[in-house]
N, C-alpha and C positions, 0 to 999 in steps of 0.2 A: 618265338622259336617254334618250329613245326613239330607236332606230335604225331604219333602213328598208332592207329587202332587196327587190330587184327580181327578180320571178319572170317568166320568159318562158314561158308555158304554150303547149304545142304538142300537137295531136292528131297520132297516127302517121300514116304514109302509108296510101295506099289498099290494101286487101286485095280478094280476089275477092268475099267476102261483102258488104263495103261497096259495091263497084261495083254489086252487084245489090240494094242496099238491104235486105240481110239482117242481122238482129242478130247481132253477134259480141261476146259478152261475156267469159266466162272461157275460151271456146274459143280455142286457140292457132292463129291463121290467119295464114299467110305473106303478105308483101307481094307485090303484083303488079308487073309491070315499070314500070307508072306510079308505084306506090308507092315503088319503089327510086329512080326518078328524082326524086321529090319529096324523099326523104331526102337524095340528092346535093345538090340545090338548098339544102336546109337546112344541109348542111355548108358550102357556098360562102358562105351568109349569116353562118354562125359565124365564118368566117375573116376576115370584114370587120367583124363586130360581136362581138368576143370576150366570152366569159363566164367566171366564175370556177370553176364547177362545172356538171356535167351530171348530172341524176337521171332515172331512168325507172321506168316500171312494169316488173314482172318478166316481162310477157308478150313474146313474141319479136318481135311486130310493133312495139312501142315500142322495144326494144333495137336492132332493126335500123335503125329510123328515126333513132335517135341516133348510130349508129356513124360516119357520115361527119363529123359535127360533132366528135365525140370525136378522131377522126384529125386533122382540121384543127387542132385546138388542143392535141393531145397530152395529152388528158385521159382518165382512166379513169372510165367511167360508174359511177355509184352507183345501187343498186337500192332501191326503196322499195315493200315489199308493199302498203302502203295505197293505192297508186296505181293498183292493178289496176282493170280495168273492172267494172262491175256484172254480176252474174250474172242473165241474162234469162230463166231458167227454161225453160219449154216453148217460148220464142220463139228459143232459140238456133238459128242457122242458117236461120230462117224469116223471112218479111216480115210486117208488120203486116196487109197485105191478105190473106195466107193464113190468118192467125189469125182475121180478121174474117169470113171465109167460114165458119169452123168455129164461133166463138162471137161473134156480133155484139154481144151485150149487153156482154160482158167487154172487147171492143176499144173499144166506145164509152165505157165507164166509164174505161178507161185514157186515152183522148183528152181526156176531160173533166177528170180529175184524176190524172195519172200517178203522183203521190206516194201518194195514198191508195188507188189501184187498180192495184198493179203486176201483171205477168203471173203466172199460176199458177206456183209454185215458184220464183219470182224472189226476188232479194235485196230486202229492204225499202230503198226509196230513202232514207229518213230515215238508216238505219244506214250506207249507202254515203256519204252526204254527210258524216256525222260522221267516218268513218275517213279520207276523202279530205281533209277540212279539217284533221284532226289531222296528216296526213302533210305537208301544206304548211306547217303551223306548225312542225313539226320541222325541216323543210328550211330555212326562213327563219331559225330560232334558230340552225342550224348555220352560217349564212353572213351574219352581220350586215354591213350596208352593202355587200354584194356583189351581183353579177348572176348569176342562176342560170337555166339552161335546164332545163325540166321537160317530158318527153315522156310523155304519158298518153293518155287516151281520151275520146271525145265526150261520152257520157252523164255519166261521173263528174265531168269537168271542169265541166260545166254545172250539176250539182247543187251542187258545191263553190262556184262563183261565186255562186249563189243564197244559199248559207249564209253566205258571207263578206260579202255585200253586203246582207244583211237583206231578201232577196226571198223570198217564199213558195216552198217547193219544188214546190208544185203548178203554179207558173208556169214551170218551167224550160224546157219545150218551147216555150212562146210567147215568153218573153223572149229566149231564146238558141236559136233554131231549129236551128242547126247550127254546130259548129265545123269549118272547112274543113281538109282534110288538110294538115299541116305549116305552116298559117298560124299567126302569132304573136299571142298575147293577153298583154298586159303588165299585171301586177298588182303593186302596191306593198303589202308586208306590213310592218307596224310592230310593234315588240316589245310595244306596249301592247295588242296584239290586233286593232287596226283594220286595214282593207284598203281600197285604192282601185283602181279599174279605170281604167287609163290608155288602153288601146287594145284593140281586139277585131278578130280575124280579119284581121290585116294579112299579106298574102302575103309569104313570104320572097323570092320573085321575082315581078315584075309579070306575067310571062307565064303564071304558075300560076293566075291568077284565072279 
């Protein structure tokens, strides 16, 4: 008989690079004061809407975002390497506009089809989607019929959502323009491999919208 796990997917809190619209992939960038406030708000949400487990990307911005929720519920966070953000290659720490000024053709190719035309030296988006999807499947399998908070990253989670919902990866930037910092996206994962999107980008506190 198929069982269902509820995954509550959350993008980490704001960092300096994200506030400036700079790509932060594998770079370990700390939260801003705003990001820490967002993390505390997520902790307050968790205190009212308890989960059975909390998993995070190994990057410090995700770990720090999950920490208040872990404290509120007395849970030890679990790390999943497959949840790390994509490596953006030469775009790490830079904006798309800066890259476009340097290589307009490559920037336009990325905008047209970001899955087929990743940035130079960047991780293959198809490979990133595969590892992220496998990570969520492992987490769901470890928590049948439970509610799990998963703190990860904007691009990785958008790629994974496309993969699980049978949406072309080339459309991830159009279909899911942005996951807001610490907003909740509810995904139901079934043991038969199917998935259903229940809600998207729901703020953990209304004043954070």
